[in-house]
Each structure stands twice: as structure tokens, then as C-alpha cells.
C-alpha positions as CSV (number, residue, x, y, z in Angstrom):
1,M,-18.2,-15.3,-1.0
2,F,-15.5,-18.1,-0.8
3,G,-14.8,-17.6,-4.5
4,A,-14.4,-13.8,-4.0
5,I,-12.0,-14.4,-1.1
6,T,-9.9,-16.9,-3.0
7,I,-9.8,-14.6,-6.1
8,S,-8.9,-11.6,-3.8
9,L,-6.0,-13.5,-2.2
10,L,-4.6,-14.5,-5.7
11,I,-4.9,-11.0,-7.1
12,G,-3.2,-9.6,-4.0
13,L,-0.4,-12.1,-4.3
14,L,0.1,-11.2,-8.0
15,F,0.1,-7.5,-7.2
16,E,2.6,-7.9,-4.4
17,I,5.0,-10.0,-6.5
18,Q,5.0,-7.3,-9.1
19,V,5.5,-4.3,-6.8
20,A,7.7,-6.0,-4.1
21,P,10.9,-4.1,-5.3
22,M,9.1,-0.8,-4.6
23,F,8.5,-1.6,-0.9
24,L,10.6,-2.1,2.2
25,Y,8.6,-4.0,4.7
26,D,9.2,-3.7,8.5
27,T,10.2,-7.3,9.4
28,E,9.5,-6.7,13.1
29,K,5.9,-5.5,12.5
30,L,5.3,-8.0,9.7
31,P,7.3,-11.1,10.7
32,Y,5.8,-13.9,8.5
33,Y,6.8,-14.0,4.9
34,F,5.9,-15.9,1.8
35,V,8.7,-16.2,-0.7
36,V,7.9,-16.2,-4.4
37,G,10.4,-15.8,-7.1
38,G,13.0,-14.5,-4.7
39,E,10.6,-11.8,-3.4
40,A,9.6,-11.9,0.3
41,I,6.0,-10.9,0.7
42,P,4.4,-10.5,4.2
43,L,1.6,-13.0,4.7
44,S,-0.4,-10.3,6.5
45,I,-0.3,-8.1,3.4
46,I,-1.8,-10.9,1.2
47,V,-4.5,-11.4,3.9
48,A,-5.1,-7.6,3.9
49,W,-5.6,-7.7,0.1
50,G,-8.1,-10.6,0.6
51,C,-10.0,-8.6,3.2
52,T,-9.9,-5.3,1.2
53,L,-11.1,-6.8,-2.1
54,S,-13.7,-9.0,-0.5
55,T,-15.0,-5.9,1.3
56,C,-15.3,-4.3,-2.1
57,V,-17.5,-7.1,-3.3
58,L,-19.6,-6.9,-0.1
59,L,-20.1,-3.1,-0.7
60,I,-21.2,-3.8,-4.3
61,E,-23.7,-6.4,-3.0
62,I,-25.0,-3.9,-0.5
63,I,-25.5,-1.3,-3.2
64,K,-27.3,-3.9,-5.3
65,K,-29.7,-4.7,-2.4
66,M,-30.3,-1.0,-1.7
67,M,-31.2,-0.4,-5.3
68,G,-33.5,-3.5,-5.3
69,Q,-32.4,-4.6,-8.8
70,E,-29.6,-6.1,-10.7
71,I,-27.0,-3.6,-12.0
72,N,-25.5,-3.7,-15.5
73,N,-21.8,-4.3,-16.1
74,L,-20.8,-0.7,-16.4
75,K,-22.5,0.2,-13.0
76,Y,-20.9,-2.8,-11.4
77,F,-17.5,-1.7,-12.6
78,L,-18.0,1.9,-11.5
79,Y,-19.4,0.9,-8.1
80,G,-16.4,-1.5,-7.8
81,L,-13.9,1.2,-8.5
82,V,-15.5,3.5,-5.9
83,S,-15.6,0.6,-3.4
84,L,-11.9,0.0,-4.1
85,L,-11.1,3.6,-3.4
86,I,-13.2,3.5,-0.2
87,T,-11.4,0.4,1.1
88,G,-8.0,0.5,-0.4
89,V,-6.8,4.1,-0.1
90,P,-7.3,4.4,3.7
91,L,-5.4,1.1,4.2
92,E,-2.5,2.2,2.1
93,F,-2.4,5.5,4.1
94,I,-2.7,3.8,7.5
95,G,-0.2,1.1,6.7
96,R,2.5,3.5,5.5
97,N,1.9,5.9,8.5
98,L,2.1,3.0,11.0
99,G,5.5,2.2,9.5
100,L,4.5,-1.2,8.2
101,W,6.3,-0.4,4.9
102,S,8.1,2.4,3.1
103,Y,8.8,3.0,-0.5
104,T,12.2,2.4,-2.1
105,Y,12.2,5.7,-4.0
106,S,10.6,9.1,-3.7
107,E,10.4,10.3,-7.3
108,N,7.3,10.4,-9.4
109,L,4.9,10.4,-6.4
110,F,1.2,10.8,-6.5
111,K,1.1,13.9,-4.3
112,I,-2.3,13.4,-2.8
113,L,-1.3,10.1,-1.1
114,D,2.5,10.5,-1.4
115,V,2.8,7.1,-3.0
116,P,4.6,6.1,-6.3
117,W,2.5,6.5,-9.4
118,T,3.3,3.0,-10.4
119,A,1.5,1.8,-7.2
120,V,-1.6,3.8,-8.1
121,F,-1.5,2.4,-11.6
122,G,-1.1,-1.1,-10.2
123,W,-4.1,-0.7,-7.9
124,F,-6.2,0.4,-10.8
125,F,-4.9,-2.3,-13.1
126,Y,-5.3,-5.2,-10.6
127,G,-8.6,-3.7,-9.3
128,T,-9.9,-3.9,-12.9
129,I,-8.7,-7.5,-13.3
130,F,-10.3,-8.3,-9.9
131,L,-13.6,-6.7,-10.7
132,S,-13.7,-8.4,-14.1
133,T,-12.9,-11.8,-12.7
134,I,-15.5,-11.5,-9.9
135,K,-18.2,-10.4,-12.4
136,L,-17.4,-13.4,-14.7
137,Y,-17.4,-15.7,-11.7
138,E,-20.7,-14.3,-10.5
139,D,-22.3,-14.6,-14.0
140,Y,-21.0,-18.2,-14.2
141,L,-22.6,-19.1,-10.8
142,N,-25.9,-17.4,-11.9
143,K,-26.0,-19.5,-15.1
144,R,-25.3,-22.7,-13.1
145,K,-28.3,-21.9,-10.8
146,K,-30.7,-21.7,-13.8
């Protein structure tokens, strides 16, 4: 699980660096920042990414145990996307409604969540990278055990 947490934190950091211009973070509610390439990213947001993505891996493992068998790559990916929706969407909704951040523009919003489409695309893109990386890491560890 340490590998998943590390990968989660790195993916979260990469995502936040890319989307930082789209967000205005509340500096009173999120006081500690990590500055990368001129962008100030709250440390708590990076930790939240680590928790969210690691929870996604945990949910996949629970599903695998419930099924009592290994799952193929396609099912892993599909279960992963569902897990990302279950964990990530509520956190985005809660964080925005608590005023932890706001968006720098209000055009081209994904109406269901009232977030920019680019953020939704970013979640999917980085979620896909995350799931692929975790699966490769898991396969590598399984081969080392044999």
C-alpha cells in the first residue's frame, strides 16, 4: 500500500500543478502551501489526493476479495473508474461547498457538478494514468514474489 500512497501523492501533485490556474484556494482554510513552478498548491490538497486515490485502490482490492478471484485488466480499469467516481466526486463537491476553493472562471461548466469541463477531463486523464501505474506496479510486485 505504501507504493499506492506514494504514486497517489505524485499523481495528485502533477494534477494540481496543471490545474492550479483554474483554482483560487482559501488561504485561511488551507494555510500551508507547496510552491512548484511558481504555483502555490495547498499541502492538504496533495494529501487529499493521496487519500482519495489510495482509497480507490482499497476499494478495488475489496471488490477482488469479494469476487474471490483475480480480475482482468479491463475489469480492474472499470472498477477503478467507478471507485474514482465514488471517492473523488463527493470530495470535489464538499470542498467547493465548504469554500476551500473556487474556480477562476464560470464558462464551460459540467452542469451536474458545476465544475469546469477541463477539471473533469483532468480527473479522468490523471485517474487513467494512476490506475495504469498502479496496475503495472502491482504486476511488477507479483512477478517479484514468484
